LOMIRO-614306 format. One line per 10 residues: number of its first residue (from 1); their letters; for each residue x, y, z of C-alpha. Coordinates in steps of 0.05 Angstrom, whole numbers, plus 32768, in hexadecimal, padded with zeros to 4 digits. Example, Ala and Ser with C-alpha at 12.3 -4.5 7.8 and 13.67 -1.06 7.14 Angstrom:
! residues 2
1> as> 80F6/7FA6/809C  8111/7FEB/808F
***
This chain:
! residues 87
1> makhpryvsp> 8001/7FFA/7FFB  8011/8044/7FF4  8039/806A/8022  8025/80AF/8040  8042/80E6/8010  806B/811B/8027  805B/8166/8011  808C/8195/7FF4  808E/81DA/7FEE  80B4/8204/7FBA
11> kqtglypdrd> 80F6/820A/7FC5  80EE/825B/7FC5  80B8/828B/7FBC  80A2/82AA/7F75  80B6/828E/7F2D  80FB/826F/7F2A  8121/8243/7EF8  810A/81FC/7EFC  80D0/8212/7F27  809F/81DC/7EFF
21> ldcqmamedv> 80D3/819E/7F12  80D3/81B6/7F52  8089/81AF/7F56  8087/8166/7F35  80C3/8151/7F61  8093/816C/7FA0  8055/8143/7F82  8078/8100/7F6A  8069/80E4/7FB0  8020/8100/7FB3
31> fqsvaeygea> 8011/80E1/7F6F  8036/80A1/7F71  8011/8090/7FB4  7FC8/80A3/7F8E  7FE3/8078/7F5A  7FEE/8040/7F85  7FAB/8042/7FA3  7F8D/8046/7F65  7FB1/8006/7F5F  7FA5/7FE5/7F99
41> agwserevad> 7F52/7FF4/7F8E  7F59/7FCD/7F58  7F6D/7FF9/7F1B  7F9F/7FE8/7EE9  7FE0/800E/7ED9  7FC4/8027/7EA0  7F7C/803A/7EB8  7FA0/8062/7EF8  7FCD/8085/7EC9  7F8D/8090/7E8B
51> alielahnrw> 7F68/80B2/7ECE  7FA1/80D9/7EEA  7FAA/80FA/7EA7  7F68/8102/7E99  7F61/8122/7EE3  7F9B/8156/7ECF  7F7C/8166/7E93  7F42/817A/7EB5  7F68/81A5/7EE6  7F8C/81C9/7EBE
61> fmleakekmf> 7F4C/81DB/7E8B  7F2A/81EC/7EC8  7F63/821D/7ED4  7F61/823B/7E95  7F21/8249/7E94  7F1C/826C/7EDD  7F59/8294/7EBD  7F2F/82AB/7E81  7EF2/82BD/7EAF  7F1A/82E7/7ED2
71> eegagviirk> 7F3E/8304/7E9F  7EFB/8310/7E75  7ED3/832A/7EB1  7F0D/835B/7ECC  7EE6/83A0/7ED8  7EA6/8383/7ECD  7E77/838F/7F05  7E35/836A/7F0D  7E01/838B/7F3B  7DBB/8377/7F4C
81> drtsplh> 7D84/8394/7F27  7D63/83C9/7F5B  7D17/83C7/7F43  7CEC/83F6/7F67  7CC5/83C9/7F9F  7C83/83F5/7F7D  7C83/83CD/7F39
***
């Protein structure tokens, strides 16, 4: 069964060279644990790999959509219509 993963923070704040590789290395134990739990539950290595890829893609698309929504909605204020209580 998978061991409890360790969590590693970025080596420094802000952007720096190889930050993406540091993130991959930091996530590797967690990723491996998730894969091992899936396999221990009866899913094949291929099924687990496919599921993890799809989950990663879905998360990426969600982040893209969120960023686009905020970019397109920047400066827009939505207010509730103030209708007269008499009408």
